[in-house]
C-alpha positions in Angstrom: -52.8 58.8 5.6 -51.7 57.6 2.4 -49.3 59.3 -0.1 -50.2 62.0 -2.2 -47.0 62.8 -4.4 -45.6 59.9 -6.0 -45.3 58.4 -9.4 -46.7 55.0 -10.2 -46.3 52.6 -13.2 -48.4 50.3 -15.1 -47.9 48.0 -18.1 -49.9 47.2 -20.6 -49.5 44.4 -23.8 -51.1 44.2 -27.2 -53.5 41.3 -28.5 -50.6 40.0 -30.3 -48.5 39.4 -26.9 -48.2 35.9 -26.8 -50.0 35.4 -23.3 -52.8 37.4 -25.1 -52.8 35.5 -28.2 -53.4 32.3 -25.8 -56.2 34.0 -23.7 -58.0 35.2 -27.0 -58.2 31.8 -28.4 -59.3 30.1 -24.5 -62.0 32.6 -24.8 -63.0 32.2 -28.2 -63.3 28.6 -27.1 -65.6 29.5 -24.2 -67.8 31.7 -26.3 -68.5 28.9 -28.9 -69.7 26.5 -26.3 -72.0 29.2 -24.5 -73.1 30.4 -27.7 -74.4 26.4 -28.1 -75.2 26.0 -24.3 -75.6 29.0 -21.9 -74.9 26.6 -18.8 -71.8 24.9 -20.5 -69.0 24.5 -18.4 -65.5 25.3 -19.7 -62.0 25.6 -18.3 -59.4 25.7 -21.1 -56.0 26.9 -21.2 -53.9 27.4 -24.3 -50.2 27.1 -25.1 -48.3 28.9 -28.0 -44.8 28.9 -29.4 -43.3 28.6 -32.9 -45.5 26.9 -35.2 -47.7 25.4 -32.7 -50.8 25.9 -30.4 -51.9 23.5 -27.7 -54.9 23.5 -26.1 -56.2 21.6 -23.0 -58.7 21.6 -20.2 -62.4 20.7 -19.2 -65.2 21.1 -21.2 -69.0 20.1 -20.3 -72.7 20.2 -22.1 -75.5 18.8 -21.1 -75.9 17.1 -24.3 -72.8 15.0 -24.1 -73.6 14.2 -27.8 -72.6 17.3 -29.0 -69.3 17.3 -27.1 -67.3 15.9 -30.0 -68.7 17.8 -32.8 -67.7 21.2 -30.8 -64.4 19.7 -30.0 -63.9 19.6 -33.7 -64.6 23.0 -34.2 -61.3 24.0 -32.3 -58.8 24.2 -34.6 -60.9 26.7 -37.0 -61.3 28.8 -33.9 -57.5 29.0 -33.2 -57.0 30.0 -37.2 -59.4 32.3 -37.0 -58.1 34.2 -33.7 -54.6 34.0 -35.1 -56.0 35.4 -38.4 -57.9 38.5 -36.7 -55.1 39.0 -34.6 -52.8 39.8 -37.6 -49.9 36.9 -37.7 -49.1 35.6 -41.3 -45.1 35.2 -40.0 -43.1 32.0 -41.5 -42.8 30.2 -38.5 -46.4 31.7 -36.9 -48.8 31.4 -39.6 -52.7 31.3 -39.1 -52.9 28.9 -42.4 -50.1 26.6 -41.3 -49.6 26.7 -37.3 -50.2 23.2 -36.0 -53.2 22.8 -33.6 -53.2 20.2 -30.9 -56.7 19.3 -29.3 -56.5 17.9 -25.9 -60.0 19.3 -24.3 -61.9 16.2 -22.5 -65.3 16.4 -20.6 -65.5 17.8 -17.6 -64.4 16.3 -14.2 -67.4 14.5 -12.5 -66.1 15.6 -9.1 -65.9 19.1 -9.8 -69.3 19.1 -11.5 -70.8 17.7 -8.2 -69.6 20.4 -6.3 -70.8 22.9 -8.8 -74.1 21.8 -9.7 -77.5 22.1 -8.2 -79.5 19.4 -6.9 -82.4 18.7 -4.9 -82.1 21.4 -2.0 -78.8 22.1 -2.6 -78.0 25.6 -4.8 -75.3 25.7 -7.1 -72.0 26.2 -5.4 -68.8 28.0 -6.5 -66.3 26.5 -9.0 -63.5 27.1 -6.9 -62.4 28.4 -3.5 -60.8 31.7 -3.7 -60.4 35.0 -3.0 -61.2 38.3 -5.6 -61.3 41.9 -5.4 -62.6 44.4 -7.2 -61.5 48.1 -7.4 -62.4 51.8 -8.7 -61.4 55.4 -8.2 -62.5 58.5 -9.2 -59.1 59.6 -11.0 -60.5 58.8 -14.5 -64.1 59.2 -16.3 -64.2 55.6 -16.1 -63.0 55.1 -12.9 -59.9 53.4 -13.1 -56.5 54.0 -12.1 -55.2 56.2 -14.7 -51.9 54.1 -15.5 -53.3 51.1 -16.5 -56.1 52.7 -18.5 -53.7 54.9 -20.7 -51.3 52.1 -21.4 -54.4 50.2 -22.6 -55.5 53.2 -24.9 -51.8 53.6 -26.3 -51.9 49.9 -27.4 -55.5 49.8 -28.5 -55.2 53.0 -30.5 -51.9 51.5 -32.1 -53.8 48.2 -33.1 -56.7 50.2 -34.6 -54.3 51.8 -37.0 -52.3 48.5 -38.0 -55.4 46.8 -38.8 -57.0 49.7 -40.5 -54.0 49.8 -43.0 -52.8 53.4 -41.7 -49.5 52.1 -40.4 -48.8 48.9 -42.1 -45.1 48.6 -41.0 -46.7 47.8 -37.1 -46.8 44.2 -36.2 -49.3 42.6 -33.9 -47.0 42.1 -30.8 -46.5 45.1 -28.2 -45.9 46.1 -24.8 -46.3 49.5 -23.3 -45.5 50.9 -19.9 -46.5 54.3 -18.3 -45.0 56.2 -15.0 -47.6 58.6 -14.3 -46.8 61.4 -11.8 -49.2 62.2 -8.9 -49.6 65.4 -7.0 -52.1 66.1 -4.2 -53.4 62.5 -5.2 -54.3 63.4 -8.7 -52.7 62.1 -12.1 -51.1 65.0 -13.4 -48.4 64.0 -16.1 -46.1 61.2 -17.4 -42.6 60.6 -16.6 -41.9 58.2 -18.8 -43.1 56.3 -21.7 -41.8 52.7 -22.4 -43.3 51.2 -25.7 -41.7 48.1 -27.3 -43.6 47.1 -30.6 -43.1 44.7 -33.4 -42.2 45.9 -37.0 -42.5 44.1 -40.1 -40.1 46.2 -42.1 -36.6 45.1 -40.6 -34.8 48.7 -41.8 -36.6 50.7 -39.3 -34.7 51.7 -36.5 -35.8 53.0 -32.9 -36.2 56.6 -34.1 -38.5 55.5 -36.9 -40.7 53.7 -34.7 -40.7 56.3 -32.2 -41.8 58.9 -35.0 -44.5 56.8 -36.3 -46.0 55.8 -32.9 -45.4 59.6 -31.0 -48.6 61.2 -32.7 -51.0 58.4 -31.9 -49.6 58.6 -27.8 -49.9 62.3 -27.8 -53.3 61.4 -29.4 -54.6 59.4 -26.2 -52.9 60.9 -23.4 -54.5 63.7 -21.7 -53.2 67.2 -22.7 -50.2 68.5 -20.7 -49.4 64.8 -19.5 -46.2 64.9 -21.9 -43.7 67.4 -21.3 -40.1 68.3 -22.3 -39.3 66.3 -18.9 -40.9 63.1 -20.1 -38.4 60.5 -21.2 -39.3 58.0 -24.0 -38.0 54.5 -24.4 -39.2 53.4 -27.9 -37.9 50.3 -28.9 -34.9 50.6 -26.6 -33.5 47.2 -27.5 -33.1 48.1 -31.4 -35.2 46.0 -33.8 -38.3 43.9 -32.9 -39.0 41.8 -36.0 -39.9 38.8 -34.6 -42.8 38.4 -32.3 -45.8 36.6 -31.0 -45.3 33.1 -30.2 -42.2 32.5 -32.4 -40.5 34.8 -30.5 -41.6 34.0 -27.1 -44.0 31.4 -25.9 -47.5 32.4 -24.3 -49.7 30.9 -21.8 -53.4 31.5 -21.0 -53.7 33.7 -17.8 -49.9 34.9 -17.4 -51.1 38.7 -17.4 -53.6 38.9 -14.4 -52.2 42.2 -13.6 -52.6 43.6 -17.2 -56.1 42.5 -17.1 -57.1 44.1 -13.9 -56.0 47.4 -12.3 -52.0 47.6 -13.3 -51.2 46.7 -9.7 -52.8 49.7 -8.3 -55.3 47.3 -6.6 -54.8 43.6 -5.1 -55.4 40.7 -7.0 -56.8 37.3 -5.8 -54.5 35.3 -7.9 -57.1 33.7 -10.1 -57.1 34.3 -14.0 -59.9 35.2 -15.9 -59.7 34.1 -19.7 -61.0 30.4 -20.7 -63.4 30.1 -17.3 -66.8 30.1 -18.0 -68.9 32.0 -14.7 -69.8 29.6 -12.6 -65.8 29.7 -12.1 -66.0 32.5 -9.3 -61.9 33.6 -10.4 -63.9 35.2 -13.2 -67.6 36.2 -12.4 -66.7 36.9 -8.8 -64.1 39.3 -9.7 -66.4 40.9 -12.1 -68.8 41.9 -9.8 -66.6 42.8 -6.9 -65.4 45.5 -9.8 -69.1 46.2 -10.4 -69.6 46.7 -6.6 -66.7 49.1 -6.3 -67.4 51.2 -9.2 -71.0 51.7 -8.0 -69.7 52.4 -4.4 -67.4 55.3 -5.9 -70.1 56.3 -8.6 -72.7 57.1 -5.5 -70.4 59.1 -4.3 -69.8 57.0 -1.1 -66.0 57.1 -1.5 -63.4 58.6 -3.9 -61.7 55.1 -3.9 -63.2 51.6 -2.9 -61.5 48.2 -2.9 -64.2 45.2 -2.4 -63.1 41.6 -1.4 -65.2 38.8 -1.8 -64.2 35.0 -0.7 -65.6 31.6 -1.7 -65.2 27.9 -0.9 -65.7 25.2 -3.6 -69.4 23.7 -3.6 -70.4 26.5 -1.3 -73.3 29.0 -3.2 -72.8 32.4 -0.6 -69.4 33.9 0.2 -67.8 33.3 3.1 -66.9 37.2 3.7 -67.2 40.8 1.9 -64.6 43.4 2.7 -64.9 47.2 2.0 -61.9 49.6 2.4 -62.5 53.4 1.0 -58.9 53.9 2.1 -60.3 56.9 4.6 -62.0 58.6 1.6 -65.6 57.3 2.6 -68.7 59.4 3.2 -70.1 56.2 4.8 -68.7 53.8 7.4 -66.8 50.6 5.4 -68.9 48.4 7.3 -72.2 50.1 6.2 -71.1 49.6 2.8 -70.0 45.9 3.6 -74.0 45.3 4.9 -75.8 47.1 2.2 -74.0 45.2 -0.8 -75.0 42.0 1.2 -78.6 43.4 1.1 -78.9 44.5 -2.4 -76.8 41.9 -4.4 -77.3 38.2 -4.6 -73.4 36.9 -4.6 -74.0 33.5 -5.2 -72.6 32.1 -8.4 -76.0 32.0 -9.6 -76.9 35.4 -8.6 -73.9 37.1 -9.9 -74.5 35.5 -13.6 -78.3 36.5 -13.5 -77.5 40.1 -12.3 -74.6 40.6 -14.8 -76.2 38.3 -17.6 -72.8 36.5 -17.9 -74.2 33.4 -19.8 -73.5 34.7 -23.0 -70.9 34.5 -25.4 -69.3 38.1 -24.6 -65.7 36.8 -23.6 -63.4 37.1 -26.5 -63.6 40.5 -26.7 -62.4 40.5 -22.7 -59.1 39.0 -23.7 -57.0 42.1 -24.4 -56.8 45.9 -23.2 -58.2 45.1 -20.1 -61.5 43.6 -18.5 -62.1 46.5 -16.7 -62.6 50.4 -17.7 -64.2 49.3 -21.0 -68.1 50.5 -21.9 -71.2 48.5 -21.2 -72.2 47.1 -24.8 -75.8 46.8 -26.0 -75.3 42.9 -26.3 -74.5 42.5 -22.7 -70.7 42.6 -22.8 -68.7 44.4 -19.9 -72.0 44.4 -18.4 -70.0 44.7 -14.7 -69.1 48.1 -16.1 -72.7 49.7 -15.6 -73.6 52.2 -12.4 -77.0 50.9 -12.3 -76.7 49.9 -8.6 -75.9 53.5 -7.0 -79.5 54.1 -5.8 -79.9 50.9 -4.3 -76.9 51.4 -2.2 -77.7 54.8 -1.3 -81.1 53.8 0.1 -79.2 50.6 1.8 -76.6 52.3 3.7 
């Protein structure tokens, strides 16, 4: 039997964190290519440091004559992302940052493993294992520590950008330690927040006074008590932020992107990868499946694992674990999933409508636990598979 009384901690990082700047740029490039062609192939990595952004990786369009034109647009995409995030520092400014574009055409050997041809179905873009998770502990069926760590930073970004708190900078990290009693989150034992500030005269106490009302606003009532420990900018000043303070790289915040450590992660990052890459699309569908299992009432918690081989269309395995909370046998859920979902790469993309420019918005504040959007964004958060699963078990 799993523990019922414990404290669990998760962290989030803001859109201005160096790694998230890189995730944002990589996904913005991906969206640009998908806007041109829904079947575009993109695997983009971004590196950022003082006054410099470097982009490398592979891209592919069916009309190769358009590739050069789209690669020339990359610099404008970078500057647009950095501007929207809010960087206008002396050593990292959207107008003056040096952009190095090292993108090249997709490898023919990778393409031949992925592309459909003759009687061969489209294969997975790589081998790997992917996990999805859902739990009843929040309304959006996400673990509470990561969901509220994201919520804090999202709210601070809102008041920074709308001018309510102009002293806040783009770079920030949050960390919540959540107390569980009888398996239910009931409060916060500690709050850690480090946020960049543009006024060098501000001290930790000033920053706490500024951000505290917003943290109370987003956390459930009663979760913060007199016993809650606060650590706001515990090192003191935090004026130099973003890639000028610390180098950034695409794909270094995979636990922040998923479940905050409450569930397994297969290892692959998401940002900058088109949905033929199962690192991304299969992780999305695994979350979709786990969420629908929990939403159906079959379990209070659910982990789904999928595995793939490069060039092979169907998953090698489907694994379900409901942690003893299941109203239906886990094996029956696995069989139901296999019956109701086409889990080939093309089947996933078709069911979740993933061949759209919907990825730049996922780059900060988590890929999961977000509301499905009218244009197809966060489609993997829908619970429209509930009835089909119920009928299949």
